[in-house]
Every structure is written in structure tokens, then in C-alpha cells.
ChimeraX commands (.cxc) that place a marker at each C-alpha (Angstrom):
marker #1 position 35.18,18.38,1.04 radius 0.5
marker #1 position 34.97,22.16,1.49 radius 0.5
marker #1 position 31.86,23.99,2.55 radius 0.5
marker #1 position 31.73,25.68,-0.84 radius 0.5
marker #1 position 31.23,22.28,-2.54 radius 0.5
marker #1 position 28.64,20.99,-0.12 radius 0.5
marker #1 position 25.18,20.59,-1.65 radius 0.5
marker #1 position 22.90,23.39,-0.50 radius 0.5
marker #1 position 19.81,21.07,-0.32 radius 0.5
marker #1 position 18.82,17.49,0.14 radius 0.5
marker #1 position 18.92,15.21,-2.85 radius 0.5
marker #1 position 15.49,13.95,-3.98 radius 0.5
marker #1 position 15.06,10.24,-3.23 radius 0.5
marker #1 position 13.66,7.78,-5.76 radius 0.5
marker #1 position 10.88,6.81,-3.33 radius 0.5
marker #1 position 10.20,4.55,-0.36 radius 0.5
marker #1 position 12.22,1.38,-0.73 radius 0.5
marker #1 position 10.45,-0.81,1.77 radius 0.5
marker #1 position 8.13,-0.76,4.85 radius 0.5
marker #1 position 8.63,-2.72,8.12 radius 0.5
marker #1 position 5.42,-3.46,10.20 radius 0.5
marker #1 position 5.42,-4.53,13.85 radius 0.5
marker #1 position 2.98,-7.35,14.25 radius 0.5
marker #1 position 1.57,-9.32,17.17 radius 0.5
marker #1 position 1.59,-12.82,15.62 radius 0.5
marker #1 position 4.02,-13.43,12.71 radius 0.5
marker #1 position 2.26,-16.53,11.52 radius 0.5
marker #1 position -1.16,-14.87,11.36 radius 0.5
marker #1 position 0.32,-11.81,9.55 radius 0.5
marker #1 position 2.38,-14.01,7.22 radius 0.5
marker #1 position -0.82,-15.76,6.07 radius 0.5
marker #1 position -2.60,-12.43,5.47 radius 0.5
marker #1 position 0.23,-10.78,3.46 radius 0.5
marker #1 position 0.90,-13.86,1.31 radius 0.5
marker #1 position -2.49,-15.59,0.96 radius 0.5
marker #1 position -4.69,-12.41,0.84 radius 0.5
marker #1 position -2.50,-9.68,-0.49 radius 0.5
marker #1 position -0.23,-11.88,-2.61 radius 0.5
marker #1 position 3.35,-10.99,-1.52 radius 0.5
marker #1 position 5.99,-13.78,-1.65 radius 0.5
marker #1 position 8.18,-14.44,1.45 radius 0.5
marker #1 position 11.78,-14.24,0.25 radius 0.5
marker #1 position 13.78,-14.40,3.51 radius 0.5
marker #1 position 13.63,-14.81,7.27 radius 0.5
marker #1 position 16.16,-13.80,9.87 radius 0.5
marker #1 position 17.91,-16.82,11.25 radius 0.5
marker #1 position 19.22,-17.15,14.91 radius 0.5
marker #1 position 22.78,-16.24,15.65 radius 0.5
marker #1 position 24.33,-17.92,18.80 radius 0.5
marker #1 position 24.91,-15.36,21.53 radius 0.5
marker #1 position 23.11,-12.57,19.67 radius 0.5
marker #1 position 19.54,-11.41,20.12 radius 0.5
marker #1 position 17.77,-10.93,16.81 radius 0.5
marker #1 position 14.13,-9.97,15.99 radius 0.5
marker #1 position 11.71,-12.51,14.67 radius 0.5
marker #1 position 11.41,-11.19,11.18 radius 0.5
marker #1 position 10.41,-12.12,7.66 radius 0.5
marker #1 position 10.83,-10.31,4.38 radius 0.5
marker #1 position 8.36,-10.14,1.50 radius 0.5
marker #1 position 8.51,-9.19,-2.19 radius 0.5
marker #1 position 6.21,-8.07,-4.93 radius 0.5
marker #1 position 7.24,-7.75,-8.61 radius 0.5
marker #1 position 9.08,-4.79,-10.21 radius 0.5
marker #1 position 8.00,-3.22,-13.47 radius 0.5
marker #1 position 9.70,-5.98,-15.43 radius 0.5
marker #1 position 8.07,-8.75,-13.40 radius 0.5
marker #1 position 11.19,-9.59,-11.35 radius 0.5
marker #1 position 11.07,-10.33,-7.61 radius 0.5
marker #1 position 12.59,-7.50,-5.54 radius 0.5
marker #1 position 14.87,-8.01,-2.53 radius 0.5
marker #1 position 11.96,-6.98,-0.37 radius 0.5
marker #1 position 9.17,-4.42,-0.29 radius 0.5
marker #1 position 7.75,-5.32,3.08 radius 0.5
marker #1 position 9.08,-6.88,6.33 radius 0.5
marker #1 position 7.17,-8.09,9.32 radius 0.5
marker #1 position 8.64,-8.01,12.79 radius 0.5
marker #1 position 6.94,-9.75,15.72 radius 0.5
marker #1 position 6.78,-7.63,18.81 radius 0.5
marker #1 position 7.90,-9.00,22.12 radius 0.5
marker #1 position 5.28,-10.70,24.30 radius 0.5
marker #1 position 5.45,-7.92,26.90 radius 0.5
marker #1 position 4.42,-5.41,24.29 radius 0.5
marker #1 position 1.34,-7.26,23.14 radius 0.5
marker #1 position -0.68,-6.84,26.37 radius 0.5
marker #1 position -1.97,-3.32,25.60 radius 0.5
marker #1 position -5.27,-4.66,24.15 radius 0.5
marker #1 position -6.40,-4.67,20.58 radius 0.5
marker #1 position -5.53,-1.84,18.20 radius 0.5
marker #1 position -8.31,0.62,17.53 radius 0.5
marker #1 position -10.16,0.13,14.20 radius 0.5
marker #1 position -8.34,1.67,11.26 radius 0.5
marker #1 position -9.44,5.16,10.18 radius 0.5
marker #1 position -8.11,7.53,7.56 radius 0.5
marker #1 position -8.33,10.23,10.26 radius 0.5
marker #1 position -6.91,8.37,13.33 radius 0.5
marker #1 position -6.69,9.51,16.96 radius 0.5
marker #1 position -3.10,8.12,17.33 radius 0.5
marker #1 position 0.34,8.55,15.87 radius 0.5
marker #1 position 2.11,5.90,13.77 radius 0.5
marker #1 position 1.56,4.39,10.35 radius 0.5
marker #1 position -1.71,5.54,8.80 radius 0.5
marker #1 position -1.63,3.13,5.83 radius 0.5
marker #1 position 0.61,1.55,3.29 radius 0.5
marker #1 position -0.33,1.88,-0.43 radius 0.5
marker #1 position 0.22,-1.21,-2.62 radius 0.5
marker #1 position -0.12,-0.85,-6.39 radius 0.5
marker #1 position -1.38,-3.61,-8.80 radius 0.5
marker #1 position 0.13,-3.52,-12.34 radius 0.5
marker #1 position -3.08,-2.48,-14.15 radius 0.5
marker #1 position -6.92,-2.09,-13.87 radius 0.5
marker #1 position -7.63,-5.67,-14.75 radius 0.5
marker #1 position -5.38,-7.23,-12.15 radius 0.5
marker #1 position -6.71,-4.74,-9.54 radius 0.5
marker #1 position -10.36,-5.60,-10.24 radius 0.5
marker #1 position -9.44,-9.33,-9.91 radius 0.5
marker #1 position -7.83,-8.56,-6.60 radius 0.5
marker #1 position -10.88,-6.75,-5.33 radius 0.5
marker #1 position -13.06,-9.71,-6.26 radius 0.5
marker #1 position -10.63,-11.99,-4.43 radius 0.5
marker #1 position -10.61,-9.82,-1.31 radius 0.5
marker #1 position -14.43,-9.64,-1.27 radius 0.5
marker #1 position -14.72,-13.43,-1.73 radius 0.5
marker #1 position -12.29,-13.83,1.24 radius 0.5
marker #1 position -14.60,-11.68,3.40 radius 0.5
marker #1 position -12.06,-8.78,3.72 radius 0.5
marker #1 position -14.04,-5.60,4.62 radius 0.5
marker #1 position -13.65,-2.55,2.45 radius 0.5
marker #1 position -13.31,0.41,4.83 radius 0.5
marker #1 position -13.34,2.99,1.99 radius 0.5
marker #1 position -13.62,2.92,-1.83 radius 0.5
marker #1 position -12.26,6.07,-3.38 radius 0.5
marker #1 position -11.44,7.28,-6.87 radius 0.5
marker #1 position -8.59,9.79,-6.42 radius 0.5
marker #1 position -7.33,11.94,-9.25 radius 0.5
marker #1 position -4.24,9.74,-9.69 radius 0.5
marker #1 position -5.39,6.29,-8.45 radius 0.5
marker #1 position -8.50,4.25,-7.93 radius 0.5
marker #1 position -8.25,2.84,-4.41 radius 0.5
marker #1 position -9.87,0.51,-1.84 radius 0.5
marker #1 position -8.81,0.69,1.82 radius 0.5
marker #1 position -8.67,-2.35,3.96 radius 0.5
marker #1 position -6.65,-3.41,7.01 radius 0.5
marker #1 position -4.37,-6.25,8.16 radius 0.5
marker #1 position -4.91,-8.40,11.21 radius 0.5
marker #1 position -2.98,-5.89,13.38 radius 0.5
marker #1 position -5.12,-2.89,12.17 radius 0.5
marker #1 position -2.53,-1.44,9.79 radius 0.5
marker #1 position -4.32,0.36,6.98 radius 0.5
marker #1 position -3.71,-0.88,3.39 radius 0.5
marker #1 position -4.56,1.03,0.25 radius 0.5
marker #1 position -5.10,-1.40,-2.64 radius 0.5
marker #1 position -4.71,0.67,-5.86 radius 0.5
marker #1 position -3.91,0.95,-9.48 radius 0.5
marker #1 position -2.41,4.14,-10.98 radius 0.5
marker #1 position -4.11,6.16,-13.67 radius 0.5
marker #1 position -1.98,7.28,-16.69 radius 0.5
marker #1 position 0.48,9.94,-15.80 radius 0.5
marker #1 position -0.95,12.52,-18.35 radius 0.5
marker #1 position -4.17,12.50,-16.29 radius 0.5
marker #1 position -2.62,14.05,-13.20 radius 0.5
marker #1 position 0.93,15.29,-13.99 radius 0.5
marker #1 position -0.03,18.80,-15.00 radius 0.5
marker #1 position -1.91,19.53,-11.72 radius 0.5
marker #1 position -0.83,17.19,-8.95 radius 0.5
marker #1 position -2.50,19.30,-6.29 radius 0.5
marker #1 position -5.79,19.19,-8.10 radius 0.5
marker #1 position -5.53,15.43,-8.59 radius 0.5
marker #1 position -4.66,14.91,-4.89 radius 0.5
marker #1 position -7.71,16.97,-3.84 radius 0.5
marker #1 position -10.08,15.05,-6.08 radius 0.5
marker #1 position -11.98,12.39,-4.12 radius 0.5
marker #1 position -15.06,10.39,-5.23 radius 0.5
marker #1 position -16.45,8.14,-2.60 radius 0.5
marker #1 position -17.89,4.86,-3.86 radius 0.5
marker #1 position -19.85,1.88,-2.39 radius 0.5
marker #1 position -17.86,-0.53,-0.18 radius 0.5
marker #1 position -20.21,-3.51,-0.18 radius 0.5
marker #1 position -21.69,-5.87,-2.82 radius 0.5
marker #1 position -21.40,-5.90,-6.52 radius 0.5
marker #1 position -21.43,-2.03,-6.65 radius 0.5
marker #1 position -18.08,-1.99,-4.83 radius 0.5
marker #1 position -16.57,-3.89,-7.81 radius 0.5
marker #1 position -17.64,-1.46,-10.55 radius 0.5
marker #1 position -14.89,0.72,-11.95 radius 0.5
marker #1 position -15.32,3.38,-14.63 radius 0.5
marker #1 position -12.90,3.81,-17.45 radius 0.5
marker #1 position -13.22,7.58,-18.14 radius 0.5
marker #1 position -11.63,9.85,-15.48 radius 0.5
marker #1 position -11.20,13.61,-15.09 radius 0.5
marker #1 position -7.95,15.18,-16.45 radius 0.5
marker #1 position -6.21,17.74,-14.31 radius 0.5
marker #1 position -4.39,20.82,-15.56 radius 0.5
marker #1 position -3.48,20.90,-19.18 radius 0.5
marker #1 position -5.76,18.98,-21.57 radius 0.5
marker #1 position -4.39,15.53,-22.13 radius 0.5
marker #1 position -4.30,13.86,-25.59 radius 0.5
marker #1 position -7.40,11.98,-26.64 radius 0.5
marker #1 position -7.91,8.83,-24.65 radius 0.5
marker #1 position -5.48,9.75,-21.90 radius 0.5
marker #1 position -8.06,9.62,-19.27 radius 0.5
marker #1 position -8.80,5.93,-19.96 radius 0.5
marker #1 position -6.68,3.57,-17.88 radius 0.5
marker link #1:1,2 radius 0.2
marker link #1:2,3 radius 0.2
marker link #1:3,4 radius 0.2
marker link #1:4,5 radius 0.2
marker link #1:5,6 radius 0.2
marker link #1:6,7 radius 0.2
marker link #1:7,8 radius 0.2
marker link #1:8,9 radius 0.2
marker link #1:9,10 radius 0.2
marker link #1:10,11 radius 0.2
marker link #1:11,12 radius 0.2
marker link #1:12,13 radius 0.2
marker link #1:13,14 radius 0.2
marker link #1:14,15 radius 0.2
marker link #1:15,16 radius 0.2
marker link #1:16,17 radius 0.2
marker link #1:17,18 radius 0.2
marker link #1:18,19 radius 0.2
marker link #1:19,20 radius 0.2
marker link #1:20,21 radius 0.2
marker link #1:21,22 radius 0.2
marker link #1:22,23 radius 0.2
marker link #1:23,24 radius 0.2
marker link #1:24,25 radius 0.2
marker link #1:25,26 radius 0.2
marker link #1:26,27 radius 0.2
marker link #1:27,28 radius 0.2
marker link #1:28,29 radius 0.2
marker link #1:29,30 radius 0.2
marker link #1:30,31 radius 0.2
marker link #1:31,32 radius 0.2
marker link #1:32,33 radius 0.2
marker link #1:33,34 radius 0.2
marker link #1:34,35 radius 0.2
marker link #1:35,36 radius 0.2
marker link #1:36,37 radius 0.2
marker link #1:37,38 radius 0.2
marker link #1:38,39 radius 0.2
marker link #1:39,40 radius 0.2
marker link #1:40,41 radius 0.2
marker link #1:41,42 radius 0.2
marker link #1:42,43 radius 0.2
marker link #1:43,44 radius 0.2
marker link #1:44,45 radius 0.2
marker link #1:45,46 radius 0.2
marker link #1:46,47 radius 0.2
marker link #1:47,48 radius 0.2
marker link #1:48,49 radius 0.2
marker link #1:49,50 radius 0.2
marker link #1:50,51 radius 0.2
marker link #1:51,52 radius 0.2
marker link #1:52,53 radius 0.2
marker link #1:53,54 radius 0.2
marker link #1:54,55 radius 0.2
marker link #1:55,56 radius 0.2
marker link #1:56,57 radius 0.2
marker link #1:57,58 radius 0.2
marker link #1:58,59 radius 0.2
marker link #1:59,60 radius 0.2
marker link #1:60,61 radius 0.2
marker link #1:61,62 radius 0.2
marker link #1:62,63 radius 0.2
marker link #1:63,64 radius 0.2
marker link #1:64,65 radius 0.2
marker link #1:65,66 radius 0.2
marker link #1:66,67 radius 0.2
marker link #1:67,68 radius 0.2
marker link #1:68,69 radius 0.2
marker link #1:69,70 radius 0.2
marker link #1:70,71 radius 0.2
marker link #1:71,72 radius 0.2
marker link #1:72,73 radius 0.2
marker link #1:73,74 radius 0.2
marker link #1:74,75 radius 0.2
marker link #1:75,76 radius 0.2
marker link #1:76,77 radius 0.2
marker link #1:77,78 radius 0.2
marker link #1:78,79 radius 0.2
marker link #1:79,80 radius 0.2
marker link #1:80,81 radius 0.2
marker link #1:81,82 radius 0.2
marker link #1:82,83 radius 0.2
marker link #1:83,84 radius 0.2
marker link #1:84,85 radius 0.2
marker link #1:85,86 radius 0.2
marker link #1:86,87 radius 0.2
marker link #1:87,88 radius 0.2
marker link #1:88,89 radius 0.2
marker link #1:89,90 radius 0.2
marker link #1:90,91 radius 0.2
marker link #1:91,92 radius 0.2
marker link #1:92,93 radius 0.2
marker link #1:93,94 radius 0.2
marker link #1:94,95 radius 0.2
marker link #1:95,96 radius 0.2
marker link #1:96,97 radius 0.2
marker link #1:97,98 radius 0.2
marker link #1:98,99 radius 0.2
marker link #1:99,100 radius 0.2
marker link #1:100,101 radius 0.2
marker link #1:101,102 radius 0.2
marker link #1:102,103 radius 0.2
marker link #1:103,104 radius 0.2
marker link #1:104,105 radius 0.2
marker link #1:105,106 radius 0.2
marker link #1:106,107 radius 0.2
marker link #1:107,108 radius 0.2
marker link #1:108,109 radius 0.2
marker link #1:109,110 radius 0.2
marker link #1:110,111 radius 0.2
marker link #1:111,112 radius 0.2
marker link #1:112,113 radius 0.2
marker link #1:113,114 radius 0.2
marker link #1:114,115 radius 0.2
marker link #1:115,116 radius 0.2
marker link #1:116,117 radius 0.2
marker link #1:117,118 radius 0.2
marker link #1:118,119 radius 0.2
marker link #1:119,120 radius 0.2
marker link #1:120,121 radius 0.2
marker link #1:121,122 radius 0.2
marker link #1:122,123 radius 0.2
marker link #1:123,124 radius 0.2
marker link #1:124,125 radius 0.2
marker link #1:125,126 radius 0.2
marker link #1:126,127 radius 0.2
marker link #1:127,128 radius 0.2
marker link #1:128,129 radius 0.2
marker link #1:129,130 radius 0.2
marker link #1:130,131 radius 0.2
marker link #1:131,132 radius 0.2
marker link #1:132,133 radius 0.2
marker link #1:133,134 radius 0.2
marker link #1:134,135 radius 0.2
marker link #1:135,136 radius 0.2
marker link #1:136,137 radius 0.2
marker link #1:137,138 radius 0.2
marker link #1:138,139 radius 0.2
marker link #1:139,140 radius 0.2
marker link #1:140,141 radius 0.2
marker link #1:141,142 radius 0.2
marker link #1:142,143 radius 0.2
marker link #1:143,144 radius 0.2
marker link #1:144,145 radius 0.2
marker link #1:145,146 radius 0.2
marker link #1:146,147 radius 0.2
marker link #1:147,148 radius 0.2
marker link #1:148,149 radius 0.2
marker link #1:149,150 radius 0.2
marker link #1:150,151 radius 0.2
marker link #1:151,152 radius 0.2
marker link #1:152,153 radius 0.2
marker link #1:153,154 radius 0.2
marker link #1:154,155 radius 0.2
marker link #1:155,156 radius 0.2
marker link #1:156,157 radius 0.2
marker link #1:157,158 radius 0.2
marker link #1:158,159 radius 0.2
marker link #1:159,160 radius 0.2
marker link #1:160,161 radius 0.2
marker link #1:161,162 radius 0.2
marker link #1:162,163 radius 0.2
marker link #1:163,164 radius 0.2
marker link #1:164,165 radius 0.2
marker link #1:165,166 radius 0.2
marker link #1:166,167 radius 0.2
marker link #1:167,168 radius 0.2
marker link #1:168,169 radius 0.2
marker link #1:169,170 radius 0.2
marker link #1:170,171 radius 0.2
marker link #1:171,172 radius 0.2
marker link #1:172,173 radius 0.2
marker link #1:173,174 radius 0.2
marker link #1:174,175 radius 0.2
marker link #1:175,176 radius 0.2
marker link #1:176,177 radius 0.2
marker link #1:177,178 radius 0.2
marker link #1:178,179 radius 0.2
marker link #1:179,180 radius 0.2
marker link #1:180,181 radius 0.2
marker link #1:181,182 radius 0.2
marker link #1:182,183 radius 0.2
marker link #1:183,184 radius 0.2
marker link #1:184,185 radius 0.2
marker link #1:185,186 radius 0.2
marker link #1:186,187 radius 0.2
marker link #1:187,188 radius 0.2
marker link #1:188,189 radius 0.2
marker link #1:189,190 radius 0.2
marker link #1:190,191 radius 0.2
marker link #1:191,192 radius 0.2
marker link #1:192,193 radius 0.2
marker link #1:193,194 radius 0.2
marker link #1:194,195 radius 0.2
marker link #1:195,196 radius 0.2
marker link #1:196,197 radius 0.2
marker link #1:197,198 radius 0.2
marker link #1:198,199 radius 0.2
marker link #1:199,200 radius 0.2
marker link #1:200,201 radius 0.2
marker link #1:201,202 radius 0.2
view
């Protein structure tokens, strides 16, 4: 291919395909991501004689049509020598270390999201933050290794598509404990051009 035909810029990706997390204890993390978050384990790396392989499992949610994906998440257990550095610091949206800040996981709609919040609270999972963003309503929790997780549902596209910057900068902090943390309003601000009537209601 000649230089004249080479694309002048990168092609826009569809999005992030999957995330791999390094974990200290695969069994503990497996229970959290399946029993608490609700992913399904779809595969596990099997040993190959004479070849070193990671201890790794793969997990799937559902796509827009309700079908299992090949995997959205993978967990890889770190080697024993790498687990002796002490506990991870508590998750914070503004951390003092590099690495993954948080992974955002979307539920299909407001109703399933609210049911998930009730489930998390019943299981004793702490809510670190509860925020209504301009494009999502979100609760931030963390897994057993301190990886941040944003539990969210997306607001209708017409609420935020005309001013993504404005929607990203909108942040309403809400209670993180008790019944007040499970209350979710159904009327939301619309950013940019005026959306059709009812567009602000998820």
C-alpha cells in the first residue's frame, strides 16, 4: 500500500471489548463477580503440558439482545510472590496511585438497576459514592481487591447527546446509606438542544 493511500488518522473503535483484572485470590473474586455482580463464568484456561499459563477465568454479561457474549471480563490470579505487598489502598475516585480507577458496568434499565442496588445493600456491599451524572445514574463500589466498580444505568441518548461535555460535568451527589440511597428520580436535566417531551424520563 502506498503512502498516499494510508489513512491519515486512527479509525474510531466501537468501544472497549473486555477488561482483565489481576486478583489476589481467584476463588474469592469469582464469587464476588458472579454472586454479587451477576456475571456468568463462561470459560477457564486449562493447563497445557510443558507450557506456563496464567490461572484465569472469563466472564460474560448479556448483549442488547440478551445473548451471552464471549467475555466482558477476565480475572487473572497474580503469582504468590506478587501478593506480599500488603493490602490495596481503599478505592477512591481521586487515587494516589496509577492503574485502573474503576470499571463501569451497565444494567439494562432503571428497574433492574434499582433491584441490583437493593441486592448489593442487602449483601452489605458499601456504596462509596452515589452520583447522578448527566448521562448515567451511578453507584460506586469496589471488589475484594479494591478495584472500583461503577454500577449504572444509562439515561436516554437525547438527554445528553447535544452537549456531552455539559452532561459529563454535571454531578449530583446523593446519600450512600439506608433507604435514601435507593431513591432514584425519574426527571433529569436535558443538555444542549431541548429534547422532545418526556425525553428526560428514563
